[in-house]
Steps between C-alpha positions, in 0.01 A plus 500: 500500500655831392545765767322832500746786446276805523425738788285401797257745656320515831251767599773665706752521213231613255398781735864609531541503121188708444590743779841561342371563146540877526864456605579304183697221668452245777745266668378186669460126468295340225603146587371467859812635663764303311645816343429866430438675169470862400218546249409795281139612544313651208145629466365185329743228606828434683825345387637195678832375363428690176160330463180709516250388764140618544394663823279260696140563594366430847688208655384278782680461830680171578549436128803496271453605138690397189503656153285293265500638148372856526360484853572393857357178641515338845759228552217255558325207336171329561449142381413251774585766759607864517877525532679833521833660580460731800728788607641521853658782701834324447500521119529123462147383408291216631218325315143402577273220387130583542595770748714272717851639548758232420802658673541672838560875470375650828839553664759471223557455129401156368858473371643565848255246640621246244864578582455406868338170408756413233780564749372206709602253227839669434484470119860587406644226279190281534238353267161629616144389427251791487162328494262793441694772324243782517659833411845349543617673815639179654689443176629859493634467855661164424673644194628798699629262769707295254280196439652242265166425335133550584221292351181707519148385411186707450163348414302816420560644153360837610757520781772444240349786300519725808865401536563618145365846597675529835850653489575343840441145372822329386534421131624143436650618170685802637878492476546564871311183596759294310250224425465426871121556506297229331134605498233255388129548442389186680300366795757405762280221638550317170845633408662400828442131428736526202784661698783260592528386859744695719556754221434819701699658782207706629142596421282809531128427515266802487159357408168682493297460818375154597141570392614579145770235447460226759698257284814702574456425873430130453706213638561367151660828393716519813618146431613619156683797652686260728585277204657776286697662785842372594559389861529811724345706222295793630148622428308818572124457466277809520171430678375820660240444771168464317184438704685507834274767646173368356547125538802454724669301227881501515616443143874537578477224762308279258773556241772419755334164576469406132856605420635296791304201374662553158851490647577856610587667826268800501410803711292817459716787372407855391155469338547138403702188574871430468602135454810290443503167320611222734 
């Protein structure tokens, strides 16, 4: 999937552009905080990297816009569900499926959140399994930390499309990744059965919540994770704490029990479970 290489607008950046029109120039970020550009502002359009861009109309809050032909459109799709790229105060975006936020952003950037979790498996020089690639923040942190190779899987084609729009998502084909990121459009519950035994040094498992993807919390899947990890290989499994207040259910503890049955030593850690293959 080719990557989007145009400007990205939020309501905040659009307002800043329009407010600066009389001044003739504006300096700011048009790629969600990755870099800054200075653009020339005319009466009818504005120049971004020598390319004319139309001024946007009224933009919605909590929405990122891309240039589509002659107009601006939300970075969103609706097929089986509504999926959209969502701005955050940190620049680095999150995404939502049917209004459910897929990444924590309340206290820090989703990239910083990913960095803390990735550090638990110490990826430098290792071969890592990334079961549910999402926007690729686990992969980005592994690459920055010197991973030898990361095998990343993403089931949802629309999530892969969001990755192609997001400048913070790592590009498997970029020169600086050096071929270390192998991204596949595949369902990990099926793909993992084809991975060789003891072929991974560590795994990062960030599934959707239990009610959406219960198969990714199942004993059979944990048995497969144990099979593909080398002895003493490490795993971070995001769980959150769904339904704890309403039902008293302790999903992290349930996960710990299943992982131990599969052959791990496991304990709650951060907002999930950290485990080591016995």
